[in-house]
Structure formats: structure tokens, C-alpha cells
C-alpha positions in Angstrom: -4.2 90.0 76.2 -0.1 89.7 76.1 1.9 91.7 74.4 5.7 91.6 74.4 6.9 94.7 74.4 10.6 94.5 73.7 11.5 97.3 71.6 9.4 99.4 73.2 11.2 98.7 77.0 15.0 99.3 74.7 14.2 101.9 73.0 12.3 103.7 76.8 15.4 102.4 78.5 17.9 104.1 76.0 16.0 107.6 75.9 15.8 107.6 80.0 18.9 106.8 79.9 19.9 109.6 77.7 17.4 112.0 79.7 19.7 110.8 83.5 22.5 111.5 81.6 21.1 115.2 80.6 19.0 115.8 83.9 23.2 115.2 85.6 24.8 117.5 83.1 22.2 120.0 83.7 23.0 120.1 87.2 26.7 120.9 86.5 25.7 123.3 84.3 25.3 127.1 86.0 21.1 127.8 86.9 19.2 131.1 86.0 19.7 133.2 88.7 22.5 131.5 90.6 25.8 133.8 89.4 26.4 135.1 93.5 28.0 131.8 94.1 30.8 130.3 93.6 29.6 127.2 92.7 26.8 128.4 90.4 25.4 124.8 89.4 22.7 122.4 91.3 25.2 119.9 92.2 27.5 120.1 95.3 28.7 117.4 96.9 27.2 114.9 93.9 25.0 113.0 96.3 21.9 114.4 94.0 23.9 113.6 90.8 25.0 109.9 91.6 21.0 109.5 93.2 18.9 109.9 90.2 18.3 106.2 88.5 14.7 104.6 86.7 12.5 102.4 87.9 10.6 100.2 85.2 6.7 99.7 85.7 4.4 97.7 84.2 5.0 95.2 81.8 2.1 95.3 79.0 1.3 98.5 76.4 -1.5 99.6 79.2 1.4 100.5 81.9 4.5 100.3 80.4 6.5 103.3 82.1 9.6 104.5 83.4 9.8 106.5 86.3 13.4 108.2 86.7 13.5 109.0 90.7 16.4 110.6 92.8 16.5 111.8 96.2 14.0 113.4 97.5 15.4 117.1 97.6 15.7 117.3 94.3 12.2 117.7 94.3 12.7 120.8 96.7 14.7 121.9 94.4 12.5 121.7 91.5 9.6 122.9 93.3 11.1 124.8 95.5 10.2 124.5 99.2 8.6 125.6 102.5 11.0 124.7 105.3 9.2 123.0 108.8 12.8 123.8 109.9 16.2 125.1 108.9 18.9 123.7 111.0 22.0 125.7 111.0 24.3 123.2 111.3 22.9 121.9 108.0 23.3 125.4 106.8 27.0 125.6 107.1 28.2 122.1 106.1 25.7 123.3 103.3 28.2 126.3 103.0 30.9 124.6 103.2 30.3 121.8 100.3 29.3 124.0 97.7 31.5 126.9 98.7 29.0 129.9 98.4 30.5 133.2 97.8 29.7 135.4 101.3 29.6 139.4 99.4 30.4 142.5 101.4 30.2 146.2 99.6 33.5 145.6 97.5 34.4 142.6 99.4 33.7 139.0 98.3 35.0 136.0 100.1 34.9 132.6 99.4 35.5 130.3 103.6 38.6 129.1 101.9 40.2 132.4 101.3 40.3 132.5 105.5 42.3 131.1 108.6 40.3 128.6 110.0 38.7 130.1 112.5 37.9 133.5 111.1 35.9 130.8 108.4 33.9 129.2 111.1 33.0 132.4 112.1 32.1 133.5 108.4 30.0 130.4 108.4 27.3 130.4 110.9 27.3 134.6 110.6 26.1 133.4 106.8 24.1 130.8 107.9 21.7 132.5 109.9 21.3 135.0 107.2 20.3 132.5 104.7 18.0 130.6 107.9 16.3 134.2 108.2 16.2 134.9 104.8 14.8 131.3 103.9 12.5 131.2 106.8 11.1 135.6 105.5 10.9 134.5 102.4 8.5 131.1 103.3 11.0 128.3 101.9 13.4 127.9 99.1 13.0 129.3 95.7 12.2 127.0 92.8 14.3 126.1 90.3 12.5 124.1 87.5 15.6 122.3 86.4 14.4 118.5 85.6 11.0 120.7 84.1 13.0 122.5 81.5 15.3 119.1 81.3 12.4 117.1 80.4 9.8 119.4 77.5 13.4 121.0 76.2 14.1 117.0 75.3 10.4 115.4 75.0 10.4 116.0 71.0 13.5 113.5 71.1 10.4 111.4 72.7 8.9 108.7 69.2 7.5 106.2 70.8 5.3 104.8 67.9 7.9 103.0 65.5 8.9 100.4 68.9 5.4 100.2 70.1 4.5 99.1 66.1 7.2 97.0 66.1 6.0 94.9 69.3 2.7 94.5 67.8 3.8 92.9 64.9 5.7 90.0 66.6 2.5 89.7 68.6 -0.2 90.2 66.4 -1.0 86.3 66.2 -0.8 85.8 70.5 -3.5 88.8 70.0 -5.1 87.1 67.4 -5.2 83.9 69.2 -6.4 85.7 72.9 -9.0 87.0 71.1 -10.6 84.3 69.5 -9.0 84.0 65.8 -8.2 80.4 64.4 -5.5 81.4 62.2 -4.6 77.4 61.3 -0.6 77.8 61.8 -1.4 80.7 58.8 1.8 83.3 58.7 0.9 87.5 59.0 2.9 89.2 57.2 3.0 92.7 57.0 3.4 94.9 53.9 
């Protein structure tokens, strides 16, 4: 049985694009529990945010779907992760890009406030401390920003009307494939 999914696919595409925009905004918004960072958002370099794209799959009613995909590390942020290996150099780059605040008793610093030599020493020190903490706590804690965003906007997904329109447009083809002879009669919906 073949049904044209023009309306449903258009609706799902619009919804997916809106959801991608909402996810990108969420990545830029301050995140719970990240107040100690100079940048409390998930976005650092913007690579993760820009990697979010739709992938269409299926083209009939039993298989239509749109997956929203992005860089693999977004899943680690969403679900948390158990690190196999934590590289200090990777953490140093992350500290420089984020930026991460350094806090000690009465002092809060960012790397930009220091000389180049001090920046390097502090970044190495912070990276080693972060690496130690990640290994001690068994990974990176989860931040379910994707689930939060999707659940809060799922109520806006009203896909029944577009599916009904697609069925109305394809009802004659459906009946012919099921063996009915319409003899050039038109079916009207009231």
C-alpha cells in the first residue's frame, strides 16, 4: 500500500527544524549546576551546536521518521559518560575555549586575566584536577538537555491532521491497491 506523505513529511520537517533551533538555544542557555563556569552554557566552540541536523528515514506511514543527530559527545553530555581515557591536553583546550573559572578561597580567575606563562601553568593544574575528579567520580555527570527540550515541546507535535490529509489525498490509490474498482468515481470527504 502506498500513501503519499507530502503533508506529514512537510509538517515533520517543520517540527524537526523548530526542535533543532530549540536544542541549539538550550545549548546556549545557562545550564543547571554550571554556575561556577565563566560560560555556564553547554556551547563552547559551537561545533556541537552546528552539528545538529535532521536525518529523514522511511517514506510510508509505517516507517516515516526524522532523526535529529549531532556530534557523538552530545550524547555523553546528555547521558553522562564513563571515560576510558581522559587526556590532559584535551582538557587544557576545553578550559581555554570554555572558559573555566579558577576558584580558590577568595579568588576567582579566568585564564584571560593572567600572563601567558601563568595561563599555561594554571590550565595544566586545572586540567589535572578536572581529570582526577572525572576519574574519581566515574565519568562526566549527565545533563539531560535534549530530553528536557524534547519533553517540554512534545505537546506541540500534532501530527494527526497532516496524516489525515495525506490519507484523503491517497484514498483512491489505497482502495485500488486493496482491489476495489472505482470506475473513475471520485471519493469526497464531508
